[in-house]
C-alpha positions as CSV (number, residue, x, y, z in Angstrom):
1,M,-2.3,-18.9,-4.3
2,S,-1.4,-19.1,-8.0
3,G,-4.0,-16.3,-8.5
4,F,-1.8,-14.0,-6.4
5,K,1.3,-14.9,-8.3
6,D,-0.6,-14.0,-11.5
7,I,-1.7,-10.7,-10.0
8,R,2.0,-10.0,-9.1
9,E,3.0,-10.8,-12.6
10,R,0.3,-8.5,-14.0
11,L,1.4,-5.7,-11.6
12,K,5.0,-6.2,-12.7
13,R,3.9,-6.0,-16.4
14,I,1.8,-2.8,-15.7
15,S,4.9,-1.3,-14.0
16,E,7.1,-2.2,-17.0
17,L,4.6,-0.6,-19.4
18,L,4.4,2.5,-17.3
19,K,8.2,2.9,-17.3
20,D,8.2,2.5,-21.0
21,L,5.5,5.0,-21.4
22,E,7.3,7.5,-19.1
23,E,10.5,7.1,-21.3
24,D,8.5,7.6,-24.4
25,L,6.8,10.7,-23.0
26,T,10.1,12.1,-21.8
27,D,11.6,12.2,-25.3
28,A,8.3,12.3,-27.1
29,N,8.1,13.5,-30.6
30,L,4.3,13.2,-30.4
31,E,3.8,13.0,-34.2
32,G,6.4,10.2,-34.5
33,N,5.6,8.4,-31.3
34,F,1.9,9.1,-30.9
35,L,0.7,5.7,-32.2
36,K,3.3,3.9,-30.1
37,I,2.2,5.7,-27.0
38,I,-1.5,5.0,-27.7
39,R,-0.7,1.3,-28.2
40,K,1.0,1.1,-24.8
41,L,-2.0,2.9,-23.2
42,I,-4.4,0.4,-24.7
43,D,-2.2,-2.5,-23.5
44,L,-2.1,-1.0,-20.0
45,Y,-5.8,-0.5,-20.0
46,Y,-6.5,-4.2,-20.8
47,I,-4.0,-5.4,-18.2
48,A,-5.7,-3.1,-15.7
49,V,-9.1,-4.5,-16.5
50,D,-7.9,-8.0,-16.1
51,Y,-6.3,-7.1,-12.8
52,I,-9.4,-5.4,-11.5
53,A,-11.4,-8.5,-12.5
54,G,-9.0,-10.6,-10.4
55,G,-9.3,-8.2,-7.5
56,E,-12.5,-9.8,-6.2
57,E,-10.5,-12.8,-4.8
58,L,-8.2,-10.4,-2.9
59,Y,-11.1,-8.4,-1.6
60,Q,-12.8,-11.5,-0.2
61,L,-9.6,-12.4,1.7
62,V,-9.3,-9.1,3.4
63,E,-13.0,-8.0,3.6
64,G,-13.8,-6.3,6.9
65,D,-10.2,-6.3,8.1
66,D,-9.1,-2.6,8.1
67,I,-5.6,-3.3,9.2
68,K,-4.9,-5.9,6.5
69,L,-6.2,-3.4,3.9
70,W,-3.8,-0.7,5.3
71,I,-0.9,-3.1,5.3
72,I,-1.6,-3.9,1.6
73,R,-1.9,-0.2,0.8
74,V,1.4,0.6,2.5
75,L,3.3,-2.3,0.9
76,Y,1.9,-1.4,-2.5
77,Q,3.5,2.0,-2.2
78,S,6.9,0.6,-1.1
79,N,9.8,-1.5,-2.2
80,G,9.7,-3.7,0.9
81,M,9.4,-2.8,4.5
82,N,10.2,-4.3,7.9
83,I,7.5,-4.7,10.7
84,L,8.5,-1.4,12.4
85,Q,8.3,0.5,9.1
86,I,4.9,-1.0,8.3
87,T,3.6,-0.3,11.8
88,N,4.7,3.3,11.6
89,A,3.2,3.8,8.1
90,V,-0.1,2.2,9.1
91,K,-0.2,4.4,12.2
92,M,0.4,7.6,10.1
93,K,-2.5,6.7,7.8
94,R,-4.9,4.9,10.1
95,G,-4.2,6.7,13.4
96,R,-3.2,3.7,15.4
97,A,-1.6,0.3,15.0
98,S,0.5,-2.0,17.3
99,R,3.5,-3.9,16.2
100,G,1.9,-7.2,17.6
101,V,-1.3,-6.8,15.6
102,I,0.7,-5.8,12.4
103,S,2.9,-8.9,12.9
104,R,-0.1,-11.2,13.2
105,K,-1.8,-9.7,10.2
106,L,1.4,-10.0,8.2
107,K,1.6,-13.7,9.1
108,E,-2.0,-14.3,7.9
109,L,-1.4,-12.4,4.7
110,E,1.8,-14.4,4.1
111,E,0.0,-17.7,4.7
112,K,-2.6,-16.6,2.1
113,G,0.1,-15.8,-0.4
114,I,-0.7,-12.1,-0.5
115,V,2.5,-11.0,1.2
116,R,6.0,-12.5,0.9
117,M,8.8,-12.2,3.5
118,E,12.5,-12.2,3.0
119,I,15.1,-12.2,5.7
120,R,17.7,-9.4,5.2
121,G,20.4,-9.5,7.8
122,R,18.5,-9.5,11.1
123,S,15.3,-8.1,9.6
124,K,12.3,-9.6,8.0
125,V,11.3,-7.5,5.0
126,Y,7.8,-7.8,3.5
127,Y,6.7,-7.3,-0.1
128,L,3.4,-7.7,-2.0
């Protein structure tokens, strides 16, 4: 499970680098900032390569389980969702999904350390 914590840390770092890069590009004086931008792109490239190399472990955990893959895709593109939101998003992308199946798959993903759950009010909110 520490591997997934490491993946989350890498994703967080990639996100930080992308935000920095976006800021630099927004007010880019390309001649003055060109090397700075290139360095950040290179850093991002190496982090992405490390992340992809670690992705094999994640693939083995969800291999052959279409619903788990869709749950991960949906959560990757969100900032936390409850079961109903995840179910609706998976239905839109996959064509069908039941709340019961999504709930069971989320529990399995949570037990494997891929997904984390927080209670907010009366809702359970899930994150990668």
